[in-house]
N, C-alpha and C positions, 0 to 999 in steps of 0.2 A: 151363425156361430161365431164368426170373427167379430161381428158388431158387439155381441155379448161379451167376448173376451176384452175388447177395447173399453167397453163401458165398465167392466169389472176392474181393469187396470186403472182407469181414471178414478174410480171410487176408492181404490186402495191408496192412491197418492193423496187424494183429498182427505182421507181418513188419517193419514200420517200427519198432514198439516193441522187437522183438528185436535191433535194431541196437545198442541200449544195454544189452543183457543182460550176464550174467557172462562169456559166451564171447567178447565183443568186446574187442579189445586196447586200445580207447580208454578204457574205464572198468572195468578189472579191479580187483577188491578184493584187498587184501593180507590173507591169513588167517594169516600167520606170527606168531610171538611178538614182542611189542614189545621194542625194544632196551633192554638193561639199562644204565642210566646211573647217575651218582653221585646224581642227584636221586631216581630210583626206589629205589636202595638206602637212601637216607635215609628215605624214606617207608615202606618195607616192613620195616625192621629192627626188632629187639626193643630196646625202650628200657630203660635202667638208671635207675630212678627215684631211687636214692640219689646216683648221680653227677650226675644232672640237678639235684637239689636243691643239691648242693655247688657246681655250676657257677653257679647263681643267686646263692648267697651270695658267691662269688668276684667276680662282676660287680658286686654292690653294694659290696663292699669296694674294688674298683678305682675306683668312682665317688667314694667317700669320700676315697681318696688323691688323686684329681684335684682335688676341692674343696679339700682341705687345701693342695695346691700353689698353687692360685689364691689362696687366702687369704693364704698366706705371701708371694706375689709382690706383694701390695698394699703391704707394708712401711710401713703406717701405724698399726698397732695389733694387739692380740691378737684382734680380732673384726671382722666385716664386717656391714653391714646386709643384710637379706633382699632389699631392693630392688636392690642391686647384684648379689647372688647369683642373682637371677632371670634375669640376662642370660647366665648360664653354663649354662643348661639344655641347649641343643642341643650345646654344646661337650663336656659330660661324657656326653652320650648318655642323658638322662632322658626318659621318656615322660610323666611327671607333673610337676607344678610343683615348684620347689625348696622352697617352703614346706611342701607336703604331705610331701615326702621327708624333710625335716629333722625335722618333728614326729613322724614314725613311729619315730624312733630317739633318744629322749631320753638314752640312756646313751652316745651318741656325740656328739650335738650339743646344746649348751646354748643355748637360745633365751630371750632376755630383752628387756624394753623398755629403751631408752636413757633414763637419768634426766633428760636435758635435752630431747632432740629427740622423745622419746616414740615413736620408730619401733622396730620389732623388729630385733634384732641377733642374730648367731649366732657361736659359737666352738666349738672342739673341747673336749670335757669332759676333766677331769683324768685319768680312767681311760684314755680312748683316747689321750691325749697321752703318758701314761706307757708304754703298750704300743708306740706308735710309736717312742719313744725307746729302749725296750728292743730293738726290732727293729734299729734302727740300730746299737746297741752289739754285738748278736750278729753282724751282718754284718761289722762291723769286726774282731771277734775271730776270725772264720773266714776271714781273708784268705788264709792258706796254702792252704786247701781250694779257695777261689775261683780262685787261680792254677792249681792242678792241673786244675780243670774247663776253664779257658780253654785250657790246653796240650793237653788231650785233644780239644777241639773243633778246634783248629788241626791236630792230627795226623790227624783224619778228613778234612779238606779235601783236595782234589785237589792243590793247589799249596802247601799249608802257609800259606795266607792266608785272611783273613776280612774282610768289610766291617764297619767299626765301626758303621755305621748298622743293620745286621742285629743286631749284638750289643746295641745300644741298645734295639731293639724288645723283646727278651726279657731285659732286664737284671734285672727283678724276678723272673722265673722262674729265672734263674741265680744269684740272690743277690748281684748286683753292687752295690756302693755307688754313690751319686749322684756323678757326675763320675769314673767309673772310668777314664776315659782318662788322667787325670793321676795318680789315686791308685793305679792298678794297672799300666797299660801303661807309663807313663813311669817309675814307681818301679822296676819289675822290668825294667830295660833289658837285663839279661843273658838274659832269656827271650823278650822280645817286642821287635819292631822296627817302628816306624811307617813306612809307605810312602805317600807322597802325602797324609799327614795323615788319610786316611779308610780306610786299609787297614792291618791289623795282620798281621805275619808272624812265624812261629816262628823263632827264631834257630838253635837246635840241631835240625836236621832228622834227625840220625843217632842220636838217643837210642833207648833200648829201646822196642820197640813196646808200647803199653799193652794191657791186658787188658780186654775189653768186659764189661759186666755180665752179658750173656747167657752168656758163656763161663764165668763163675764159677758160674752156675746149672747149666750142663751138668756141671761137675765135681762139684757136690754131688749131682745126680741120679745120676751114674755111681757115686759112692761109696756113697750111702745106699740107693739102690733097686736096685743091682746090674743096671742095664740094659746092653744091649750097646752097644759103642762105635759101631757102625754106625747105630743108631737115635738116638743122642744127639749125635753129632759136629756135626751142622748143625741141630739142632732148636731150637725156640723154645717157651717156656711158653705154653700155650693155655688160656684160661679163658673159656668161652662164657657169655653171660648166662643168667639163669633164663628158661626158656620157649623157648630157641632150638631150632628144629626142624631135625634132621639128616636130610637127604634121602638117597635111595639112591645109593650110590657116592661119597658125600662123604668117608667115612672113608678109603677107598682113595686118593682124591686128596690128602687131607691128609697121609697117611702118605708118599706119594711126594714131596710138597712138603717135608716135614720132612727127608727124606733127601737132598734136592737140594744138591749142593755149591755154594759161592759164595765170593767174596772177602770176607774179614772187614772190618769198618769201618775198622780201623787198618792194613790192608794195602792195597797198591796193586792196582788192578784189572788183573789180567793173566791170560793163558791163554784168554780167550774174548772174542768180540766180540758186540755187541748183536744183529747180524743173523745170527750163526751159529746152528747147530742147538742149540736149548735155551739160547742165549745170553740171550735176552730174559727168560726165566724166572729165570735166575741173576742177571741184572741187577736184576730186581724184588726178588729176595730180598735182595740186597745193600742195596738202597734201604730195605727193611724193617729190616735190621740197623742202618743208619745212623740212621733215625728212632727206632728202639728205644733206641739208645745216647744220642741227643740228649735224649730224654725222661728217660732214666735219670740224666743229668747235671743235670737241673733240680731245684730244691728241692722242689717239690710234684708232680713227675712229670706235668706238664701244660703245654701251650703252645697259643696260638691258631693255628688252621689257616692263616689268611691270613698269619701271620708266618713260617710255615715256608717259604713260597714264596721268601722272600728268601735262603734257603740252597741253593736248587736248583743254581745255577751253581757255587758253591763246593764243594758236596759231589758234584757230577757226577751229579745225579739227573735222568734224562731221561724220566721218566714223570709223569703227573698225580698229585700228592701226595694230594689228597682222594680220588680213586678208589682209590688204593693203600691208604689207611687204611680205607676202607669195605670193601675186598676181604678184609680180615683182621680180622673182628669179634672173634676170640678173643684178639687182641693189643692192639688199639686200640679206643677208644670215643670217638665224636664226639658231644658234647652240643650241641644246637641251640637251647637256651633263651636267649632274648635276641637281641641284634643280631649277636653274633659266635659263631663255632663254636670250641669248646675240645675238644682231643683229650687223652684220658687214657691213661696206660699201665695197662691193665687189671690186670696182675699185681701192681702196686704198691698196689692198693686192696682193702680188704675191709670190707664194710658201710659204705661211704662214708668210711672213714678210711684214712690212710696206714699201711701195714703196718710200715714202719721209719721212724718220725718222726725229724726232726732239729730242732735248736734254733730255726731260722727258722720251720719249719712249726708248731712248738708256739706260738710267739708269735702267728702269724697265725691260728691256731685260736682263741686267746683273743679276738682281735678279732672273729672270726665269732660267738663266744658272746655278745658284746655286741650284735651285730646280731640274734641269735635272741631276746634278751630282749624286743625291741620296746618296748612301753609297759608291760611288767610291772615291778613293784617300783619304780614311779615315786614312791610316797609316801616310801619310804626314801631315794630319791635326793634328793627335795626337802628332807627334814629334814636330811640330811647337808650339803647345799649351804647351808642357812640357818645351820647351826652354823659352817661355814667363813667365811661372810660376817661374822657377828658377831665372830668371833675376829680376822679380818683388820682389821675396822674398829676394834676395840679396840686392836690393836697400832699402827695408824696414828694413832689419836686423832681421826680425822675420820669421822663416821658420819652418814648421812642417814636420815630416818624411813622406815620400811618402808611405811607407809600411802600415801606419795606414790610408791611404786614406784621408789625410788631405790636406788643401789648404791654400792659403795665408790668413793671419789673417785680413787684411783690408776688405776682401770681406764679412766677418761676420757682419760688421756693418750694422745695419738697416735690419737684416733678419726678415722675417715674421715668 
């Protein structure tokens, strides 16, 4: 009888524990697959090391451009003290000190002691200043091509209008000059019209529909490779990164997606609704086509992902842009190096270089070469600078002794 009571007591305690077992609806565990989000796609994807390296160089070059603009805004001389530049660290997005960043690139920044105050000062070197001036001249010379790019962007928009603020965010990527609102939009009043001072509208909305870059690629594929029109009519160039694992059934899904019809970026979206059968897939494909054409119109075939969001309403994109870009790794690549995410058009690059370079890209590539030099060839740089100093001092007739760490007197004019 006692054994039975002890067994009964054990069974009741075990029963109390079973209330919280896997069969109880209060604490059931979920054994399904985790949800696939944009963050998981970023973590699980195959990285392109060459594009990541290029993205790092581009971010450093942007920091240099910001520092130069801040130095120009001082309007008190050709150089600024490092003490003042140290206040700009958070504004330009640097994780290290301004002094450390400036000393890393002696071919870009010239650091020297002030001859009177003895504090360190900084200015842009002659090589970098010449390349920046060359870039400005090339941008001014390609004004007609810039107007055509703006007209294509306006033709892609739903209402033929774009916000000037959105264009200003990607002005460097589009090759627009500084102050393009006056130099481009106001100058070409026959093509553009300003609405409420912050919206630009295309004047002639009935002109011929432009041809997208992907459509030109399809025509070349059709003529050169003798592919069927059914397979090429709505296809996109796909270039998967090295090491990309193709799962079972993926090829069939990709083939069906390539054959899926959609409204082209320069055509009005008609014939299907987003909530209709297959309408969402065709809407996503049209969004891919719009982003593909937008990247094709840029100078370096890249844009910051966060800046693309400003075009969602104008281009009638009703899906998450970052998830859409990650969903098509054969067309786009997002680099997460640094504080911002940059999306590249994968087909436009080969081994980290642009397949079809343009004059603006070539000049910016030369600027990146100065960054890649780092502290190499600094002895040649110092010797050439000493020669220039002695020549300029002899021309001016005023020279200070080098042992005292002095420089040419005309440089002192306008010092902050």
